[in-house]
KEKE-3310 file (N, C-alpha, C; in steps of 0.2 Angstrom, whole numbers, plus 5000, padded with zeros to 4 digits):
npx = (4966:4962:4954:4964:4975:4969:4966:4979:4982:4974:4980:4991:4988:4979:4991:5000:4988:4988:5004:5005:4997:4988:4997:5004:4994:4994:5008:5006:4996:5002:5014:5003:4999:5012:5015:5004:5006:5017:5014:5006:5012:5020:5011:5009:5019:5022:5009:5012:5022:5019:5009:5015:5028:5017:5012:5022:5023)
npy = (5195:5185:5177:5173:5168:5158:5148:5145:5139:5127:5123:5121:5108:5098:5094:5090:5078:5070:5066:5060:5050:5046:5044:5033:5023:5022:5015:5007:4999:4999:4989:4979:4975:4970:4961:4953:4955:4947:4934:4931:4931:4920:4913:4910:4904:4891:4883:4887:4880:4866:4862:4861:4853:4841:4839:4833:4822)
npz = (5053:5063:5056:5045:5058:5062:5049:5046:5060:5056:5046:5048:5058:5047:5042:5049:5053:5040:5040:5048:5050:5039:5031:5034:5037:5021:5018:5025:5016:5002:5007:5010:4994:4990:4994:4994:4982:4976:4981:4974:4963:4964:4966:4954:4945:4949:4949:4932:4933:4935:4930:4919:4919:4922:4907:4901:4903)
capx = (4968:4962:4957:4975:4979:4964:4969:4987:4981:4972:4982:4996:4983:4982:4995:5001:4983:4990:5008:5004:4987:4985:5003:5010:4991:4998:5016:5005:4994:5006:5014:5000:4999:5017:5016:5000:5008:5024:5013:5000:5017:5021:5006:5004:5026:5020:5004:5013:5026:5017:5005:5021:5027:5011:5009:5027:5024)
capy = (5193:5181:5170:5170:5162:5149:5149:5141:5131:5121:5116:5112:5104:5094:5091:5085:5072:5070:5059:5056:5045:5042:5040:5025:5020:5020:5013:4996:4998:4996:4984:4972:4973:4969:4954:4949:4951:4939:4926:4928:4928:4913:4904:4908:4903:4886:4880:4887:4876:4859:4862:4857:4847:4836:4840:4835:4815)
capz = (5060:5066:5051:5048:5060:5062:5044:5047:5063:5053:5040:5054:5061:5042:5037:5055:5054:5037:5041:5054:5051:5031:5026:5037:5033:5015:5017:5025:5010:4999:5008:5009:4989:4987:4997:4987:4972:4977:4981:4966:4958:4966:4964:4945:4943:4952:4943:4929:4932:4938:4923:4910:4921:4922:4901:4897:4907)
cpx = (4969:4957:4961:4976:4974:4966:4975:4988:4979:4973:4988:4991:4981:4987:5001:4995:4988:4997:5008:5001:4989:4994:5010:5004:4991:5002:5011:5000:5000:5011:5013:5000:5006:5017:5010:5002:5013:5020:5007:5007:5019:5018:5006:5013:5023:5017:5007:5022:5023:5011:5010:5024:5023:5012:5014:5027:5022)
cpy = (5188:5174:5166:5167:5157:5144:5143:5136:5127:5117:5111:5105:5095:5088:5087:5078:5066:5065:5060:5047:5042:5044:5035:5020:5017:5015:5007:4996:4996:4992:4979:4970:4968:4963:4953:4949:4947:4935:4925:4924:4920:4908:4901:4904:4894:4884:4881:4880:4866:4859:4859:4856:4839:4834:4836:4824:4812)
cpz = (5061:5061:5048:5049:5061:5057:5045:5050:5059:5047:5044:5058:5055:5041:5045:5054:5048:5036:5046:5055:5044:5028:5028:5037:5027:5013:5018:5022:5004:4998:5007:5002:4988:4989:4995:4982:4970:4977:4976:4965:4959:4966:4958:4944:4946:4949:4934:4929:4932:4934:4915:4913:4920:4915:4899:4900:4903)
residu = (MET:GLY:LYS:VAL:VAL:MET:LEU:VAL:VAL:GLY:THR:LEU:LEU:GLY:LEU:PHE:VAL:LEU:PHE:ASN:PHE:LEU:LEU:PRO:MET:LEU:VAL:GLY:LEU:VAL:LYS:LEU:ALA:LEU:ILE:VAL:GLY:VAL:VAL:ALA:LEU:VAL:ALA:PHE:ILE:ALA:VAL:THR:VAL:VAL:SER:LYS:SER:SER:ARG:SER:HIS)
# end
């Protein structure tokens, strides 16, 4: 009986840690990746436009 209680408490504690610490960290990483991706896309478009306009002149 004691082992089952310890298992349940351990599982609940693990879920608590997962949802309170790991998920916000993952959400932060996804936001960071999105921001980096958008910045890279904008930079790529800017370089492409600049190179096309310099070639056409």
